[in-house]
C-alpha positions as CSV (number, residue, x, y, z in Angstrom):
1,M,99.2,66.4,43.6
2,N,99.7,70.1,42.9
3,T,100.6,71.7,46.3
4,A,99.1,75.0,45.1
5,A,95.6,73.3,45.1
6,K,95.8,72.3,48.7
7,P,93.2,73.8,50.9
8,G,94.5,76.5,53.2
9,I,93.3,78.7,56.1
10,A,90.4,81.1,56.0
11,A,89.9,83.5,58.9
12,A,87.4,85.9,60.2
13,G,87.4,88.0,63.4
14,T,85.5,90.5,65.5
15,F,88.5,92.8,65.3
16,T,91.2,93.8,62.7
17,L,93.2,90.8,61.7
18,D,95.9,92.4,59.5
19,V,98.8,91.4,61.8
20,V,97.4,88.0,62.5
21,A,96.9,87.3,58.9
22,A,100.3,88.5,57.8
23,S,101.9,86.3,60.4
24,M,99.9,83.3,59.3
25,V,101.1,83.7,55.8
26,T,104.7,83.7,56.9
27,V,104.4,80.7,59.3
28,L,102.2,78.7,56.9
29,G,104.6,79.3,54.0
30,E,107.4,77.7,56.0
31,A,105.4,74.9,57.6
32,A,103.1,73.9,54.7
33,P,104.1,75.5,51.4
34,G,101.4,75.8,48.8
35,R,98.6,76.6,51.2
36,S,97.1,80.0,51.3
37,V,95.5,82.4,53.9
38,T,92.4,84.3,53.1
39,V,90.5,86.7,55.4
40,A,86.9,87.8,55.5
41,P,86.3,91.6,55.4
42,Y,86.8,93.5,58.6
43,G,83.8,93.3,61.0
44,Q,81.9,90.8,58.9
45,V,82.0,87.6,61.0
46,L,78.3,87.1,61.0
47,E,78.0,87.9,57.3
48,A,80.8,85.4,56.5
49,L,78.9,82.7,58.4
50,H,75.9,83.2,56.3
51,D,77.5,83.7,52.8
52,P,77.6,80.4,51.0
53,G,80.1,81.8,48.5
54,G,82.3,83.6,51.1
55,V,85.7,82.7,52.3
56,L,84.4,80.5,55.2
57,L,81.5,78.5,53.8
58,A,83.1,78.0,50.4
59,G,86.4,76.8,51.9
60,T,87.5,73.1,52.4
61,G,90.6,73.7,54.5
62,V,90.6,75.1,58.0
63,N,88.4,78.0,59.0
64,V,89.5,80.1,61.9
65,L,87.2,82.4,64.0
66,L,88.9,84.9,66.3
67,L,86.2,86.2,68.6
68,R,86.5,88.8,71.3
69,P,82.9,88.8,72.8
70,E,83.1,92.4,74.0
71,D,83.3,93.5,70.4
72,F,79.6,92.7,70.0
73,A,79.0,95.5,72.5
74,R,81.5,97.9,71.0
75,G,80.0,101.3,70.2
76,E,76.4,100.8,71.6
77,G,77.3,99.0,74.8
78,L,75.4,96.1,76.4
79,G,71.8,95.7,75.3
80,D,69.5,93.8,73.0
81,R,71.7,94.3,70.0
82,A,74.8,92.7,71.6
83,D,72.7,89.8,72.9
84,A,71.1,89.3,69.5
85,M,74.5,89.2,67.8
86,V,75.8,86.5,70.2
87,D,72.5,84.5,69.7
88,E,73.0,84.8,65.9
89,L,76.6,83.7,66.1
90,V,75.8,80.7,68.3
91,A,73.0,79.6,66.0
92,A,75.2,80.0,62.9
93,L,78.0,78.0,64.5
94,G,75.6,75.2,65.3
95,G,74.5,75.0,61.7
96,V,78.0,74.9,60.2
97,P,78.1,71.0,59.6
98,D,75.2,71.3,57.2
99,R,76.8,74.0,55.1
100,S,80.6,73.6,55.2
101,A,83.2,71.0,54.3
102,A,85.9,72.7,56.3
103,T,87.4,72.0,59.7
104,W,86.6,74.9,62.1
105,F,88.7,76.4,64.8
106,V,87.0,78.8,67.2
107,A,89.3,80.9,69.5
108,V,87.9,83.2,72.1
109,T,90.5,85.9,72.6
110,P,91.4,87.7,75.8
111,S,89.2,90.6,77.1
112,S,90.6,94.0,77.2
113,P,91.9,95.5,80.5
114,A,89.0,98.0,80.4
115,T,86.4,95.1,80.2
116,A,88.1,93.3,83.1
117,E,87.5,96.5,85.3
118,D,83.8,96.7,84.3
119,A,82.0,94.1,86.4
120,E,78.8,94.0,84.4
121,L,80.6,93.8,81.0
122,A,83.0,91.2,82.4
123,R,80.2,89.0,83.5
124,W,78.4,89.4,80.1
125,T,81.6,88.7,78.2
126,R,82.3,85.6,80.3
127,R,78.8,84.2,79.7
128,A,79.1,84.9,75.9
129,A,82.5,83.2,75.8
130,E,81.1,80.1,77.6
131,R,78.2,79.9,75.1
132,I,80.5,80.1,72.1
133,T,82.9,77.5,73.5
134,A,80.2,75.1,74.4
135,T,78.7,75.4,71.0
136,A,82.1,74.7,69.4
137,E,82.6,71.7,71.6
138,A,79.2,70.2,70.6
139,T,79.5,70.9,66.9
140,P,81.0,68.1,64.7
141,G,84.1,69.3,62.8
142,M,84.6,72.3,65.1
143,Y,87.3,72.7,67.7
144,P,87.6,75.3,70.4
145,I,91.2,76.5,70.4
146,A,92.4,77.7,73.8
147,L,94.7,80.7,73.8
148,D,95.3,80.8,77.6
149,G,98.9,79.7,77.5
150,V,100.0,81.3,74.2
151,A,101.6,84.4,75.7
152,E,103.7,82.3,78.1
153,R,104.6,79.7,75.5
154,Y,105.9,82.3,73.1
155,E,107.3,84.7,75.8
156,V,105.0,87.6,74.9
157,A,105.6,90.5,77.3
158,E,102.6,92.6,76.4
159,I,99.3,91.2,75.2
160,H,97.1,94.3,74.8
161,D,97.5,97.5,72.9
162,E,94.8,99.8,74.2
163,Y,95.8,102.7,72.0
164,A,95.7,100.7,68.8
165,D,92.4,99.2,69.9
166,R,90.8,102.7,70.2
167,I,92.0,104.1,66.9
168,G,92.1,101.0,64.7
169,H,90.4,98.2,66.5
170,L,93.7,96.4,66.8
171,P,93.4,95.2,70.4
172,Y,96.6,93.2,70.7
173,S,100.3,93.8,70.4
174,D,102.1,92.7,67.3
175,E,104.0,90.2,69.3
176,Y,100.9,88.6,70.7
177,C,99.2,88.6,67.2
178,E,102.3,86.8,65.9
179,A,102.1,84.2,68.7
180,V,98.4,83.6,68.1
181,A,99.0,83.2,64.4
182,T,101.8,80.7,65.0
183,W,99.7,78.7,67.4
184,L,96.7,78.6,65.0
185,V,98.8,77.5,62.0
186,R,100.4,74.9,64.2
187,Q,96.9,73.5,65.0
188,A,96.0,73.6,61.3
189,V,99.1,71.7,60.3
190,S,98.3,69.1,63.0
191,S,94.8,68.7,61.5
192,W,96.2,68.1,58.0
193,G,98.9,65.6,59.0
194,K,98.9,62.1,60.6
195,P,99.7,62.2,64.3
196,K,102.9,60.4,65.4
197,K,102.3,57.1,67.1
198,V,105.7,56.2,68.7
199,I,108.1,58.2,70.8
200,V,111.5,56.5,71.1
201,L,113.6,57.9,74.0
202,D,117.3,57.7,74.8
203,C,118.1,57.3,78.5
204,D,121.4,58.7,79.6
205,N,121.4,62.5,79.6
206,T,117.9,62.4,78.1
207,L,115.5,60.9,80.7
208,W,118.1,61.6,83.4
209,T,121.4,63.4,83.8
210,G,124.4,61.1,84.0
211,I,125.3,57.7,82.8
212,C,123.7,54.8,84.6
213,G,126.4,52.3,83.8
214,E,129.0,54.6,85.5
215,D,127.0,56.6,88.1
216,G,124.7,53.8,89.2
217,P,120.9,53.7,89.4
218,T,120.7,56.2,92.2
219,G,123.7,58.3,91.1
220,V,122.0,59.6,87.9
221,K,119.9,62.7,88.6
222,V,116.3,63.5,87.7
223,G,116.2,67.2,88.1
224,E,113.4,69.6,87.3
225,A,113.9,69.6,83.6
226,R,114.2,65.8,83.3
227,R,111.2,65.4,85.6
228,W,109.1,67.7,83.4
229,L,110.2,65.8,80.3
230,Q,109.1,62.5,81.8
231,E,105.8,64.1,82.8
232,F,105.3,65.4,79.3
233,M,106.0,61.9,77.9
234,L,103.6,60.3,80.3
235,A,100.9,62.7,79.1
236,Q,101.8,61.8,75.5
237,R,101.3,58.1,76.4
238,A,97.9,59.0,78.0
239,D,97.0,60.6,74.6
240,G,97.8,57.4,72.7
241,K,101.5,57.5,71.9
242,L,103.6,54.5,72.5
243,L,106.8,55.1,74.5
244,C,109.9,53.1,73.7
245,L,113.5,53.2,74.8
246,C,116.6,53.0,72.6
247,S,119.7,53.2,74.7
248,R,123.4,52.1,74.3
249,N,123.5,50.5,77.8
250,N,123.2,47.2,79.6
251,Q,119.5,46.5,80.0
252,E,119.9,45.6,83.7
253,D,121.5,49.1,84.4
254,V,118.5,50.9,82.8
255,E,115.9,48.7,84.6
256,E,117.7,49.5,87.9
257,V,117.2,53.2,87.4
258,F,113.5,52.7,86.8
259,A,113.2,50.5,89.8
260,R,115.4,52.3,92.4
261,N,115.7,56.0,91.5
262,S,113.2,58.0,93.5
263,G,113.2,60.8,91.0
264,M,111.7,58.8,88.1
265,V,108.2,59.7,86.9
266,L,108.1,57.1,84.2
267,A,107.7,53.5,85.3
268,W,109.0,50.5,83.4
269,G,105.5,49.4,82.7
270,D,104.9,52.6,80.7
271,V,107.5,51.4,78.1
272,T,105.8,49.5,75.3
273,A,109.1,48.2,73.7
274,H,112.8,48.8,73.9
275,R,116.1,48.2,72.3
276,I,118.8,48.4,75.0
277,G,122.2,47.3,73.9
278,W,125.1,48.2,71.6
279,N,123.6,48.1,68.1
280,P,123.5,51.2,66.0
281,K,120.4,53.2,66.9
282,A,119.1,53.4,63.3
283,L,119.1,49.6,63.3
284,S,117.3,49.5,66.6
285,L,114.6,51.9,65.4
286,A,114.1,49.8,62.3
287,E,113.7,46.7,64.5
288,L,111.1,48.5,66.7
289,A,109.1,49.4,63.7
290,V,109.0,45.8,62.7
291,E,108.1,44.7,66.2
292,L,105.2,47.2,66.5
293,D,104.2,46.8,62.9
294,L,104.2,50.6,62.5
295,A,105.7,52.8,59.8
296,L,108.9,54.7,60.7
297,S,107.2,57.9,59.5
298,S,105.1,57.6,62.7
299,F,108.2,57.6,64.9
300,V,109.8,60.5,66.9
301,F,113.3,59.9,68.2
302,V,114.5,61.9,71.1
303,D,118.3,61.8,71.9
304,D,120.8,64.3,73.3
305,D,123.7,62.9,71.2
306,P,124.3,64.9,68.0
307,V,126.2,62.0,66.4
308,E,123.3,59.6,67.0
309,C,120.8,62.1,65.8
310,A,122.7,62.7,62.6
311,S,123.1,59.0,62.0
312,V,119.4,58.4,62.3
313,R,118.5,61.4,60.1
314,A,120.9,60.0,57.4
315,Q,119.8,56.4,57.5
316,L,116.1,56.8,58.4
317,P,115.0,60.2,56.9
318,E,111.3,59.3,57.6
319,V,111.9,59.4,61.3
320,T,111.4,62.8,63.1
321,V,114.5,63.4,65.1
322,V,114.6,65.7,68.1
323,E,118.1,66.5,69.2
324,L,117.5,67.3,72.9
325,S,119.3,70.4,74.2
326,R,122.1,69.7,76.6
327,A,121.2,72.9,78.4
328,E,118.6,71.7,80.9
329,E,117.0,75.1,81.1
330,R,116.1,75.0,77.4
331,I,114.5,71.5,77.3
332,R,111.0,72.5,78.2
333,G,110.9,75.3,75.6
334,Q,112.4,73.0,72.9
335,I,109.8,70.2,73.5
336,E,106.9,72.6,73.7
337,H,107.9,74.1,70.4
338,T,108.2,70.7,68.7
339,W,105.2,70.3,66.4
340,A,105.7,66.6,66.0
341,F,104.1,66.0,69.4
342,D,100.9,67.8,68.5
343,Q,97.5,66.1,68.2
344,L,94.4,68.1,67.5
345,S,92.0,65.7,69.3
346,V,92.3,62.6,71.5
347,T,89.8,59.8,71.5
348,E,89.0,56.9,73.9
349,E,90.7,54.6,71.4
350,D,93.9,56.7,71.4
351,R,94.0,56.2,75.2
352,L,93.6,52.5,74.8
353,R,96.5,52.1,72.4
354,A,99.3,51.8,74.8
355,D,97.4,49.3,77.0
356,W,96.5,47.2,73.9
357,Y,100.2,47.0,72.9
358,S,101.1,45.8,76.4
359,T,99.1,42.6,75.8
360,R,100.8,41.8,72.5
361,R,103.2,39.3,74.2
362,E,100.2,37.4,75.6
363,R,98.7,37.1,72.2
364,V,102.0,35.9,70.7
365,A,102.3,33.3,73.5
366,L,98.7,32.1,72.7
367,R,99.5,31.9,69.0
368,E,102.6,29.8,69.7
369,T,100.6,27.3,71.8
370,S,97.7,27.0,69.4
371,T,97.4,24.0,67.1
372,D,96.7,26.2,64.0
373,Y,95.6,29.7,63.2
374,Q,91.9,28.9,63.4
375,D,92.5,27.5,66.9
376,F,94.3,30.7,67.8
377,L,91.4,32.8,66.6
378,D,88.9,30.6,68.4
379,R,90.9,30.9,71.7
380,C,91.2,34.6,71.3
381,A,87.3,34.8,71.5
382,I,87.2,37.8,69.2
383,E,84.0,39.8,69.3
384,V,83.1,42.3,66.6
385,S,80.4,44.9,67.1
386,F,79.0,47.7,64.9
387,T,77.7,51.1,65.9
388,E,75.9,53.3,63.5
389,L,78.0,56.4,62.7
390,T,76.4,59.6,64.1
391,D,77.7,63.1,64.9
392,D,79.1,61.8,68.2
393,G,81.5,59.4,66.4
394,L,82.6,61.6,63.5
395,D,85.9,62.8,65.2
396,R,87.1,59.3,65.7
397,A,85.9,58.2,62.3
398,A,87.8,61.1,60.6
399,Q,90.9,60.2,62.6
400,L,90.7,56.6,61.3
401,T,90.7,57.8,57.7
402,A,93.8,59.9,58.3
403,R,95.8,57.3,60.3
404,T,94.9,54.0,58.6
405,T,97.2,53.2,55.7
406,Q,97.6,49.4,55.6
407,F,94.0,48.3,55.4
408,N,92.4,51.2,53.7
409,L,91.0,50.4,50.3
410,A,90.3,53.8,48.9
411,G,93.1,55.5,50.8
412,E,91.0,58.7,51.1
413,V,91.4,61.1,54.1
414,Y,88.1,62.6,55.2
415,S,87.4,65.6,57.4
416,V,84.5,65.5,59.8
417,P,82.3,67.6,57.4
418,R,83.2,65.5,54.4
419,L,82.3,62.3,56.3
420,R,79.1,63.9,57.4
421,A,78.3,64.7,53.8
422,L,78.6,61.0,53.0
423,L,75.8,60.2,55.5
424,T,73.3,62.5,53.9
425,G,70.5,61.0,51.9
426,D,70.8,57.2,51.6
427,G,74.3,57.1,53.1
428,Q,75.0,55.1,56.3
429,G,78.1,54.4,58.2
430,W,79.3,52.2,61.0
431,T,82.3,52.1,63.3
432,V,83.7,48.7,64.1
433,R,84.8,47.8,67.6
434,V,86.7,44.7,68.5
435,R,87.3,42.9,71.8
436,D,89.1,39.6,72.6
437,R,90.0,37.7,75.7
438,F,92.9,40.0,76.5
439,G,90.9,43.3,76.3
440,D,89.3,46.0,74.2
441,Y,90.9,47.1,70.9
442,G,88.5,50.0,70.8
443,T,87.0,51.5,67.7
444,V,89.3,50.1,65.0
445,G,87.3,50.1,61.8
446,L,85.0,52.2,59.6
447,V,82.7,51.4,56.7
448,V,80.4,53.8,54.9
449,A,77.8,52.7,52.4
450,G,75.7,54.5,49.9
451,Q,73.0,53.0,47.7
452,R,72.6,53.7,43.9
453,G,69.8,51.6,42.6
454,D,70.8,47.9,43.0
455,V,74.3,48.8,43.9
456,V,75.8,49.7,47.3
457,E,79.1,51.6,47.1
458,L,81.6,51.6,50.0
459,P,83.7,54.8,49.6
460,V,85.2,54.0,53.1
461,F,86.3,50.5,54.1
462,L,89.2,50.5,56.5
463,M,90.6,48.9,59.7
464,S,93.4,49.5,62.0
465,C,96.6,47.4,61.7
466,R,95.8,46.2,65.3
467,V,93.2,43.8,64.0
468,L,94.8,42.7,60.8
469,N,94.9,38.9,60.4
470,R,92.0,38.5,62.8
471,R,89.5,38.0,59.9
472,V,87.6,41.1,61.1
473,E,87.4,42.3,57.6
474,D,85.3,39.3,56.6
475,E,82.9,40.1,59.4
476,V,82.6,43.7,58.2
477,L,81.9,42.6,54.6
478,R,79.3,40.1,55.8
479,F,77.6,42.9,57.9
480,V,77.6,45.3,54.9
481,A,76.3,42.5,52.6
482,G,73.4,42.0,55.0
483,H,72.7,45.7,54.9
484,A,72.8,45.7,51.1
485,D,70.5,42.6,50.9
486,R,67.9,44.3,53.0
487,L,68.0,47.2,50.6
488,G,67.5,44.9,47.7
489,A,70.9,45.5,46.2
490,R,72.8,42.9,44.3
491,T,76.3,44.3,44.2
492,L,78.9,45.9,46.5
493,L,81.4,48.3,44.9
494,L,84.6,48.9,46.7
495,P,86.9,51.7,45.3
496,L,90.5,50.7,45.5
497,R,93.6,52.9,45.3
498,P,96.7,50.7,45.5
499,T,99.7,52.1,47.5
500,A,102.9,50.7,48.8
501,R,101.5,50.8,52.3
502,N,98.1,49.1,51.7
503,A,99.3,45.6,50.9
504,P,96.8,44.0,53.4
505,A,94.0,45.8,51.6
506,R,95.2,44.6,48.3
507,M,95.5,41.0,49.6
508,F,91.9,41.2,50.7
509,V,91.0,42.2,47.2
510,E,92.9,39.1,46.0
511,Q,90.7,37.0,48.3
512,L,87.6,38.6,46.8
513,T,88.6,38.5,43.1
514,G,91.5,36.0,42.8
515,A,93.8,38.7,41.4
516,L,96.4,40.6,43.5
517,P,96.6,44.3,42.5
518,G,100.0,45.8,42.3
519,A,101.2,48.7,44.5
520,K,101.6,50.9,41.4
521,D,98.3,49.9,39.7
522,A,95.8,52.5,38.7
523,P,92.8,53.1,41.0
524,S,89.9,50.8,40.2
525,T,86.6,49.5,41.6
526,V,86.1,46.0,42.9
527,S,82.7,44.4,42.4
528,V,81.4,41.9,44.9
529,P,78.2,40.0,44.5
530,V,76.0,40.4,47.6
531,R,74.8,36.8,47.3
532,D,78.4,35.5,47.8
533,W,78.4,36.9,51.4
534,V,74.8,37.0,52.5
535,P,74.6,33.2,53.0
536,Q,77.4,33.4,55.5
537,L,75.4,35.7,57.8
538,T,73.7,34.4,60.8
539,R,70.1,35.2,60.2
540,R,67.6,35.7,63.0
């Protein structure tokens, strides 16, 4: 793909964006080469929200709105005009999903010191900000971007520039504009990439200070920096990341620290998997990837040892390596500025991931005691349910298209607006949820169907690797076949784009057609007669 054709960032604001835009260009050029930055004309936020050919509505990348509510009262003060402009803005934002294929970021910027001193204006500004944020939160494909901690994160001394605000409507210092630009680009890059799934942590001089095999379980220190690091990692786990350990130690020594050191925040039960021993760490990471059935490109490795980090970089270049600073006072800043930990949105299923992996051993044990694979599936008591895809489920659905690589027939990544567009007219979609005797897998699949005459096409047909080899894909196809039968359709069409990663999807195609597509084959369309699957449905 030509990187120059990749969608970029379009911005509009209620104040002059020259410094913000210039900084965005610089940061984006380093972080995501080939993506551009365009800016709506000064003072034309509302116009840009109504112009179908303008930089916002015509864009397919990330649209950024920087809104300082007091600017709607600039010049004429509070009154009907300011209220009407906020009303118009809120109405336009709510209508965005019907008119735009972009992902939208809405950032309410800090009020000026003068506004803070005017009680009436401060109240009005606060109410306007709350309305704007609430609308952004409720609108599919739109994300409110908080700027509260940006100044602290980027060590900005002065936020406001009252003189530049008066003469050029440049309300913020260059330093603050640069910080905001960096933060917004960082969020945009997060929206374009696949979130990391696994964080692999060293132990000695990473989770704690000292060497547990020499200093003992209570002799190693968990000071302020290490405690903050553990709290950060625990929050990452809550957001769906799997925490693993990779340490050159005796396992008993490491377990003793978790059990006996009162400074520990992380518990042994928070660890999904580990490799504690004396093997090379690159080998241990590769083994963890096999155990978890996740690609190494979804791994972040955190270690203080520069030799270990260099070795992993050389042998496993797909792994993101964070060489932790040995200066404890620098650890927090380093981690907070590591983009690999970013995740634009967190769903219920993200939060279920770590708990689901904790039951893997129980499933393996059941498999080993089952007479055959069908007996194993029967004893798992797998339940598959379908929920029609609506605006409320679009965030999770878009996430699935970005993260699912193994069982993803078309291999297409969809933004929320693009998914929503598939549901217009005759399009329908369903999310797939799976449970078994061990717990809830969460929403793990997505299928979207669109009718064309006597054909139903499935542009999206995917499932998480967590439910592979559970025959859930058969249940999904039966469900869709029943839908097609009710519409009077005779054929299902499944677009296929073979990749090295989607072998399970290609094997499913082999089940359907008798021919196994190769990883390097050209994209094609698989035709499935509806009648072959409808008789297997349980009719009521």
